[in-house]
N, C-alpha and C positions, 0 to 999 in steps of 0.2 A: 714575440718578445713581449714580456708583461708589462704592461701601460702603454701599449700601442694601440690603436684604433685604425680601422680600416674606412676610409672614406673615397665614394665613386670620384674617377677622375673629372667627369664632364662637371659634377656639384662644387668641385673645387675650383675646378677653371673659372666657372662663373665667380665665385667668391671672389679670387683673387683678381678677376678683371674689375670687378666694382670695388673693390680696396684702392685700385689705382686710378680708376676715376674720383673716389671720394678724395685722394690725393691731389688731383688737379690734372692728370693726365687727359688730353682726349680720349674718346672712346678706342679709336683704332691704333692709338699707340697703346691704351691697356690691353688691349686684345694680344697686342704684340708681345708684351711684357707677359701677362698671363701664358701665351702658347711656349715663350721661352723656359718658364718655371716647371710648368707642367711636363714637358717635354722631358725635363731633367727626371723627376721624379717617377715618372711612365718607366725609365730606364734605370731606376735604382741609383741614380746620382743623386740621392737626397742632399748631400752637400752643396746642390747647385739648384735645389728646389723653393718650395714654399717657406723652408725655415728663413729664407733670406728676406722675406716681406717684413718684418720688424725693423731689421737693419736699414732695409731700404725708406721705409717710412720716417727714419731717424734722421738719414742722410738729407730728404727732401727738407726735413724741419730744419735742419742746420744751413741748406742753403748750398749744400755739395750737390745734391743730383737735383735736377732741373727737369720739373715735369713738363715745360712747355717751352722746347730749346728752340732757338735761330741756327738751324743746321744750315751751313754753309759750303759749298764747293770752291775753295780759295785757288787751287790751281788743278788745270786738267790738260791732257795730252789725249789723242787717241788710245793709250793704252792705260795712261797712270791717273792717278787723282789723288788730292789733299783736300781730306774733308774736316772741317772744324766743326766739331759737335754741341758746343757750349753747353759740357756738362750734362747732355740727354744721359737718361737711360738706356744700357747698352743697345738691349734688343730694336730699340727704336732706330737710332742711327745704324746699328748693323744689318739690319734687313735692308735699308734703303740703300747701304752699300754694295751688298751682294748681289743686289738686283742690277746695277751698276757696273759692276766688275763683270758679270755675266754677259751684257749686252757688249761690253768692250771687246771682252774675249772673241763672242762670236764674229765680230769685224775684225780684229786684227791678230788672232790666237790666244791672247793674254791680256786681264785687266787685272791691274796692281792698284791697291789702294791704301793709303793711310791715315786712320783716324785720329784726330788729336783731342784732346779733352774730353772724353767721353767716360763715362761711369759703368760699373759692372756689368759685363755682357752675359753672365749666366755660363752655362757650357757651351763652350767654344765648338764642339760638334754636331751643335745644332745650327750651325753656318754652314760649316764646310759640307755638311750630309745635305743640305740644301742645294748646292754648288754642284754635289754628284748626282741627285736626281734630276739635274738639267745636263747630265752627259758632260760635264766639266770635272777637272779634277780640283777640290777645294782645297785652300791652306787658309789657316786663321792663327796668328798668335798676337800676344798682348804683353804690353810690360807696366806696372805699377811701382809705387815709392817701395823701397827695400822692406822685405818681412821673411826673407831665409838667408842664413849664414851660408856666405861662399866658403869654399873647401879651404880649411886651416884658420876658419875665424869663428870666433865664439858669440858673433852678434850679428845681425842682420846686415848686409850690405848691398843685397843684389835681391829682384823678386823672384818667385816662385814662378816665373811665367810659363802658361801652359800653352800646347799648340796642339791644333786639331787639323789631319790631314786626311781626305776622304776621295775616296774615287770609285765608279761605279761598277757593278757585275752585271750579269745577265739573270741567271738561275738564282742567283744566292744577293742578299741585301749588301748595300755598298760596305767596302770596309772603310772602319770610320775611327782611326787612331786618336785620342783625346786623351793628353796627358799634361801632368805638370811635370815642371823641372826641379820638383821638391819631391820626397820619397812619397807623400799623398798630397792630395789638394788641400787649401786651408781650410775647405768648408767642413772637412772630414774631422776637425777639431772642433766645429761648431756643432756638428751633428754628435759629437761624444759627450759635448755639454748638455745637449739637449736629452740625451740619452742618460745621462748619468754616470758613465761608465769611464774608466781610466784608457788612456791610449798607449800602444805598444812602445817600447823603448826604441830609440834609434828614428823617430818622427820629428823631433821637437828640443829645442834647447828654454830654459828658464831665463830668468832675469840676469843671473850669473853666469851664464854660457854653461850651466850643466844640463845632462838629459832629465830630462822630466817625463813623468807618465800623467800627467796632471793637466788635462787640457785646459783648466782656468790659470794656468801658472806660465803657459806657451808664450816666450818672447821672439822666437825666431824658428822657422821650419828648415828642416836640413836636407840638401840636394841629393837627388836620385842619383846614384853612380858617382858621388863625390865630386870628384875636379870635373866631370864629363857634364853632369846636370848644372853646377855652377858656371862653366864655361859657356853653356849654350844660354843661359838667362842672361849672362853679359852681353851675348852676341843679339839675343833679342831686342834688347834696350840701342844697341847701337843701330840696328834695323829698323827701328821704329820710333822711340820718343826724339831719341837724338837726330835722326832723317828729318821727324816732322818738325824740328825746331822746339820742342817741347821737352828737354830732361827731366826725369824724374829722380834718377839715381844720384845726379852729380849734387845737385843741391842737398840731400842727404847726406852723401859722402863727405862733401865738402864744409857742412855746419851751415848752408845758408838757407835762407827762408825762399821757397818757392815763389815765383813772381807774383802771383795773386793769393794774400794774404790767409784768406778765409779758406782756399783749397789748398793750401801748403799745411794747413795744421792737422794735425793728429785726430782722426775720427774717435772721439770718446766710446767707451765701450758700453752697451746698453745692457743692464741687467747683469746678468751672468755672462756675458761676451768676454770675446779675448781682449787681451791687454795689447796683444803685438798688430792690431789690425790699424794700418795706415791709412791715410786719407785716400778717397778711392777715386781720384782723377788719374784716369789710364789712358796709354796710347795703343794702338793698335793696326795691325797689317792684316787685310784680307787680299786673298787673289783667287783668281779664276783663271786655270788653263784650258782652254777648248783642245779637246782630245783629238777632234776632226782634225786639227791644222797638222797633224804629225802620223795619223794613221786612221782606219777604218775604225770607227767607234762600235760597232757590232763585233768585229774581232777583237778589238782590246776587252771588250767585256767578257767575252769569250775565254781569254788568257786569264782574265783574274777568276771566274769560276773554276779553271784549271789549277791555279795556284792554289784556291781555297782549298778544292778538293785534294790535292796532292798533299799538302801540309797537314790534312787531318785524318789522312792515311797512312800517316808516318807512325813507325813504333813508338808506343807510349813509355815516358820514362817511367820507374818505379812510383807508384804511390799515385799514378795520372790513369784517370779513365778517359779524357778526351782532352784533344787538343782544341784550344778555342782560336780564332783570328779576332784582330782587332773590332770591338764593335758587337761580337756575336754575343756575349753573355747580356750586355745591355738591351740588345733586340729579344732574347729570351725572355728578361724581366718584363718587358714591355707588353709580351702576350700575355703573360701572367697577372699583370698589373690592371693591365686593360680588363679583364675580366673580372677580377676580384677585388680590386680597387687599390689605391695607394696607401700603405702603412704609413702613419705619423705618430712618433714618439711622445712622451707624457710632455716634457718641455717644449716640444714645436707646437703640439695641441695649447698648452697654456699661454702663448706667445700670439697664437692667432685669436684665440676668446679675446684676448686684451685688444688687439688690434680691431676686431668686430665691433668689440663695446665701444670704443673710442669713435668709430667711424659711423655707428649705427648699421651695420652691414648684418645682414640674416647668414649664420653660420650654415655651412653643409651639413646634412644627416649625420649623425653619428659623432659631430663633434659638440 
């Protein structure tokens, strides 16, 4: 695409890590943040990659994201835990929790954690795949303040709560479903802004509740499958935020301020970012299921391989040359981008240059 530049992922990773160190994160936490963003870019999930950096920096400036959080386990049983994230950047606390729930699952069959008061986690499939790589079935979902119109409404009332589920295979890569409950992830609206292109009809509504193709006018995303996506989003809030004692939809729906005033305020748009983006304090569920508790792991993986092979061998619908399984397109993109670099649109490049200038960080070659 015109205006795009290709950047070697290793150099972009080091740049990203250094930016977060300058923001105030310990090196190991900056590494976690960089790893999550580059993982997304390498797999073509650019909506959750380095284009987020300026927004993260802005949120740290505003006190919404905490570069040095006091992460605490508030409640714990052999199978469960409730974690206070203290506004940690998402990857920092989520990786910690992934390791803990895997430990629990190995002992009692399942580990189920609620994380409250964390900030943006990036692509959730990053964490569920971590668990699949440890012979677990991994599940992660999250809820934020409203940014999606419930079915039948013309304004935001639920969050487009994403969910990721991953399971291991033997010959194949893990199956990795990572999806929002909206038609598309909100970050794809950001990406359209950075690329200077319109969005398709059916993605979003403007401030008047009317369909829009202008990414700068988006006020509410639309649910996938109408009442199905809308209903899933609502139930994810019930299983995450409400259960963690930290509701995020209720205060917005009833017109009340959140308990902490700064966290309850809407994050202002940066540059040409979106007006619909809410404050990004969220709550998340991270769960690991030990497959060996129920069946032989190697046999399970063979069955997953057989499922994949069987699905891909089905007769193709008209207009299709191949049947993909969850995570497969992203893994192919990973192979290509690992070799040829990560393409960044002009808007993202411009924003990264501004961040580099502010912090005195050397840009990767090509930028």
